[in-house]
N, C-alpha and C positions, 0 to 999 in steps of 0.2 A: 848548642842549637846552631844549625847551619845559617850562614849569612845569605839573605835573600838575593837573588840575581837581579841586577838592574833591569827594569822593564824594557828599556831600549835595547839592551843586549839580548834579552830573551826574545824579543820580537825579531831581531836580526837572525838569531839562531833558528827560529821557526821559519823564517823566510828562506834561509839557506837549506833547511831540511825539505821544504816544499820544492826547491829547485834541484833536489836530489844531489846535494853535495855529500861528500864523504864526511863521516863524523869526526875523523882525525883532522881533516882540513878546517872544519868549523871550529874545533877546539883550538887549533893553532891560530886561526884568525881572531878569535875573541879572547884568547888567553884564559880559557877555562879548561877544566878536566874533561877527558873523553867520557867519563862516567856520567857527568852532568848532562852532556849532550845526548847520550844514550837514554837517560832518564826522561828528558824532554821528548825524545822520539817515541818512547814507549807510552808516555802520557798522551801524546797526540793520537796514537793508535788506540789506546784503551778508553780515553774519555771523550771521544767524538770531537776530534780536532781542537782540543784544549791543551795547552802546554803545561797546565797545572791540574792537580786533581781537585775535584769538587769539594767545597767547604761544607756543603750540606749533605746530610745522610739521605740515602734513598729511602722511600717509603717501604715499610715492611714491618716485620715483627722486631721488637727490641732485642738487643744482644743477650740480655739475661733478665730473668724475672726479678722485679724489685722486691724489697722487704714488705712493702705495703700490699703488693699484689699477691705475694706468697701467703700473707696472713689472711687475706680475703679468700683465697683459694682454699686454705685449710678450714676456715669457718664454713664455707659452702660445702665442702666434702663432709664435714662433721654433721651438718644439717641434713644433707641429702646423700646418704651413703650409696656407694656403688652397687650394693646388692639390690637395692630397689630399682636401679636402672636396668638390671638384667631381667627383672619381671616385666618391665614395660616392653622390652624388645622381644 
C-alpha cells in the first residue's frame, strides 16, 4: 500500500501546478517522484480541481448484480414469463 503524501506537501504541489511549474521541478523541490506529481496533475484535471480522487462512488447502477437481486429477478421471470410480454406489446 502506498504511503500517503503529507497534506502540506500535497498542497504545495497543487499550488506549484496552478502556478504552471514543470512537473520535474516540483518533484525536485518536494523530493517526490515525477509520477506522483503527474498523478496529482491528472487528478486535478479529472476530478474537478481535486488533487485526490473521490472516496464516494457516483450515483448510477451498481457494478454487478448481487446474489439477492439475481434471485429476485429469476423468481420474477418465472412468475411472469417473457412470452406473455410479447402479447402485451
